[in-house]
N, C-alpha and C positions, 0 to 999 in steps of 0.2 A: 187527771181535769173533769170533774165532773160539770153536766150542761146543767143551768139552772132553769127547774119548773118554771114557769108561768104561773099556772093557775087559773082560775076563774077569778077574773077582778075583784066581784062581789065579798068576795072570801076575806080581800083585804082593804074596802072601803065600799062608800056608797055615794050618790047625788040625790040632794035633797029636792025638796018641791020648789025650791027658790034658786037651783041651782050650781049649791054650795058642793063641792067636792071634798069627803072625807076618807082620811086614811085610817087606817084602825091598826095600832101596837101596842105593844105590852105597857104603854102608860094613858091609854087610853084613846082617845080622837083628837086628831088635828087637819083643822082644815087647810088642802093644800093648793086650793084652786076654784075655778068657779066654769060651769059649763053653762053655754046659752046658745050655741051654734046645732043643736041638733038635740035627738032623743039620749034617754038616758042611757039604752046599749049603746050609743053610738061615742057617748062620752067616755060611757069606762073602757071600751075598746081605745079608744084616743089616750087614758091615761096609764092603761096598761100597755101600751107600743111602748110611751119614756120608758117605763119597768124594764121593759124587753133592749133597750137600747143601752142600760144603765148594767144588765145583766148582760150583754154582747161583748163592750168593754170588759168588765171583771174577767170573763171567759179568756180574752184575746191573753189577759195580764196573767193570767195563771198559766196559761199556755206557754207563754214566754218563759215562765220561771220552770216551767216543766224541761222544755228544751234546752233552759240554759244559754238564752240566745240574745243578744244585747246586754246591755247594762244594766244589771240587776238597779245599781241606782235610780235609774232613769222609771224603771219599773215599780218600784218602793213608792218614789213620787207622786207618780201619776196615780198609783191606787189609794195613799194619803190625800191626794186631791179629791176624787170620786167622797172618800169618807165623810170627807168634809163636808160634801156637799149634798149627802142623803137626809139629814134632817131638815133640809128646805128643799129636797125633789117632790117635783113633782108628779107624782108616779103612782099607778096604784099596784104592787107586786110585795115579795117578799124581804121590806126593808133591811130586818132583822136580820135574816139568813144572810141577803145581800152583804150585810154590816160587818155579819162576824167572817165571810167568806173576805173582804177587803182586807179585815185587819189581820188574819190568816196570810194573805200577800203580803203585807206591810214587814210582818215578822219570818217571814222567808226569806223575802229579797235581802233583809237586814241580815240575816246569815250568809246568804251565798254571796253577797257584797264582799267579803270575808274569803271566802273560797274562790270567789274570780278571780281575787285580784293575788291572792297566794299561788294559782293558776299562770296567774299575768306573769308573774314575779318568775316562776320558773321555766317559761317559756321564754322570758327574759333574758334571764340567766345563762340558757342551755345556749341561744342564739349570741348572746356576747362572747360565751367561751367559743365556740362554735368559729364563730367572727374572727376572733381572738387567733385562733389555731392555725385558720385560713391565711390573714394575715405572716403569721410567722414563718409558717409555708415559704408562702409568695416572699417573704424576703430572704431568704434562705438561698432560694434559686434566683433572685436578681442580686445576689452576693456574691457566690458561687457556682454556680450551673455552668457546666459547657457542653452540657449534651443539649445543644440548640434547638432541636427538632421536637423532642420531648420537655423541656423546659417551657417551652413557648405554649403546647400541648395542655400541661399542666396550667397553666396560667389562664386560658383561656378556661379549661374546667372549671377552676376555683372562681370566675368571675360570674360561670352560668350557676353554682352552687349558692356562691352569694346574695344572686337576686331571688335566690327563692327563701332567704332567711330572713323570715321579720321579727317585730315585738323589739327590736332596738332601737332606744329613745334616738332622737335625732343629734343630738350631741354628740354621744358616745359611737355612735354611727357614722360621723361625717369624721372623727379620729381615726376610728379603724381601717377606713375606705382611703383616709389621705397615706398609711400604712403600705395597704395595697398598691395604689397607684405608684407610691414612688418606688415600690421594690418591680413592677412590672416595670414602668421608665428605666429604672437601673439594667436590667437585663435588654431591655430593649438598647439599651444604649452600646452595654458590652457585645451585644451579638452582631449590632451592626458594626462594634470596629473589627472586629473579629471577622467577618467577612468581609470591610475592606482590604484589611492586609492580607485576607488570602485572596484578592482579587489583584494587588499589587503584586504579590509572590509570583502569580499562575501567572500575570504577564509577564513577570522576568521570564518565567516557561515557557513561555509561547517564543520568544524570543530567541530564547535559549535552543529550542526544537528547531526554529527555522536556520539557525546557525546549522545544526546538524543537517536537517533535510539539503540547505545548501553543497555539505560536503557530500551526501549521499549520491546527489544527482552528478555532481563533478565527479565519481568515479564510475560512475553506470555504463561508459564505454570500456573501460580501462581492460586488457586482454593478460596483465599480469597477475593471475587466476591466484595463486596461492598468497601473493602477499597483499590484494586488494580484499580475499576472503576474508583474512586477518582483519584488516583495518574495517571491514562492515559488522566483524563481531564488534569490537571494540566500542564503532560507533552505537550501535545498540544498548552496548553495558550504558552507555554515557544517555542512552535514549531515557532507559529505565531509570537510570538515579536521576534525573530531571525533576522528576513529578509531574503533575498532572497539569495540562494549561485549561483554560477556560472551558468549561464544559462543550459550549457551541463546537467550538474551535479541537478540541486534541483529537477528535475522531479526525476529521479531516487532514489536521498534521499527522498523523501516522498513515492516512491513504497515502499523503505522500511524499513521505520517507519508505514506505513498506513498496512504492508504485518502484522507485529507485533500485530498490533492490533486487526487484525482481528481473527492471531488465539485466542487472548485473549476472543473476543466476540463471535466470533465464540463456541467457549467452553463453554459459561457461556449462552449462549442463548440458545443451545443444550440443557443443564443441563436442565432450565426454562422449555423447550417444553416438555422436558419428566416429569419434574416434574409437570406441567400442567393438562400432560394429567393422570396424578396418581392422580390427585386434585380434576377432573371433577367429579368423586363419590362423594366427601365432598362437591363440591360447591351446587348439587342438593341436598343434606341431610340439608344442614344448609338452605338453600331458602325453602325447604318446613317448615323447625321448625320454622324458624322466619314467613313465613306465617299462620301457628298455633299463634302461637305467639300472633303477632297481631291481630287475632281476636280472642282472648279467655282474654288475660292479661286487662284489664278495671279499669283502677286506679282511677277513678271517680266515680265508682259503689261501688268499693268492694277495699280499697287501701292494706290493709293488704293482702288480698288474692292474689292483685298483684302482691307484694313482692316477696310471695312465690313463687308465680308463675313464676315472672324472674330473682329470683335466682336459680333456680330449669333451668329454658331455658339458661340458664349463664354456670352452669355444664353442660350440655348436648352439648352445642355450640365450648367450648371447648376440651369436648372429641373429636369431629368431625375430629378436626385439620385443616388444611391448606387446603385456594382453590384458585382455578387459579388465578394468577393477576390481570388478566381481570374483574373477579368479587369481588375481595375482595375491593375498594372501596364504589362499591355501597350496596355492604350485609352491610358493618360495617355504611355506613349513615344511612338506615333502621334502627340497632341497637341501633345506639344515638337518632334518634327518636323516640323510644321508651321508653327509659329511662327518657328522657325528657319530657314524657307526664307523668310519674311518678312523676318524681322531682317536677312539676309542683301540680300534685294531693296533693303532700305532703306536699307544703306550702301552697295550699290555706287549707288545714287540719290544720296545723298553726297555722296561723291567725283566723279561725273560733275558736280555742280553745286556745288563746293567755290570758294567766293568769293578765296582768294587763290590757287589754281592758274588762274581764272576771270583773276585779276588779272596775272597772269604773262602770260598770252597776250598782253593786250591790251597791257602798257606794252613787250611785243618787236616785237608790230606795230607801236604807235606809234612808235617809237625807227626804227624800219626806215622807217615812211612821212617821219620830218623826215630823216635822212641823204638818203634818197632826192628833196625839195625841196631842199638844200643844194647836192646835184650837180647839180640842174638849173641852179641859179643861177650854180655855177661855171662851167658849159658857157656860159651865156649870155653869161661875162663872159672866154673864151676860156680858162680856166683849167682846159684838157684834161688834165693831170696829177689833180689836186685833184678833178674832179669822178670821175677814175676812181677815186681810195682812196676816195672817199666812197661811190661806187654799190657797190664792193665791201666797205665796212664791212655797209654799208645791208641787203647782200645774207646778210651773218652773219647780222645780227639778224633777218631774217626766216625763214632758216631755223630760230634757236631757238624764233622765233614758232612755226611749225609742229611744231616736236618737243614743245613743251610742249601745244599741241593734241590730238594725236593721244595725250600720256597722259592726259589727260581724259576724251577719245571712249573709250578703251581700257576704262575702269573701270569 
């Protein structure tokens, strides 16, 4: 945009002696008014200011086009109106130049009208497309989503973006808004129904947990330690399976249930601690008795003596009585190991005296002796070949007898 130069009004016209004001144009002079209110210079300045006003309006219209602000059709209409007024304008200045610039504005505005409309159409199409996408997404959430928090957050985010999207005509915008609104309402209805059902379920859970608390409290003073501990384990399993009660009640319910358990287990633990203290001396006595038995009972050297010693050990062991729980497993394990040594010695001794195995040894030896006796008779009768065969058979049976005896001795 170029500033309109005003110039010296005398270059564009004059005021004659009668006060007539003349404008000089390319087609010659024409009277544009009269001046009687002051000096000629004052009159020329007055009509120059009229031209300056026209020039300022023209510059403003050019700025609008350059900035692409406002509706170019309105700019074009304003420029055309000024252009129509120029032939009768009471102003001194370069009206021909001003007319050229106004005509340029009219032409440019016409071109820009098409461009702006195309841009607006593109913006409208993009806005329409985006709102349609948002409405479609909202409909999917409204119809299907069960992620209640994420779904609600996304619907709110869609609404915030929706507010920023401009350029859609009222009719289309209303139709798209109805789609979004219906989807949001559908989601809210389904979410409300879900949480209402959840509240009903949690109310049932609350009632069930109160029943379990009543059972737990009824057992809290029991001294039937083993059976009651098992019942508490079963109650805890039922508690976990029951699910969650309403959030504001579930922690309080658990505190009541746990308090009932703590009364029972606290009493049991106190009793066990007291018993463990009482049984401490028993544990020391049994440990000493067991150490002595492990050192003196040697079943592989004296099986019968070991048996007698173990029976005596067992009698004394039972007389001593209970030991602390934390010692029980280790002590009993050592007793079982001692019993195992005696059983192994018994098995070994039985195998060495197995009647069937000993009978086989005797049978093989007897067969060998008979064959040797027959061989001697054959030799005495001069039957040397028969005697040799019989002695070979006797040797084989004797070898088998020795093998059977070795198997018994190795057991």
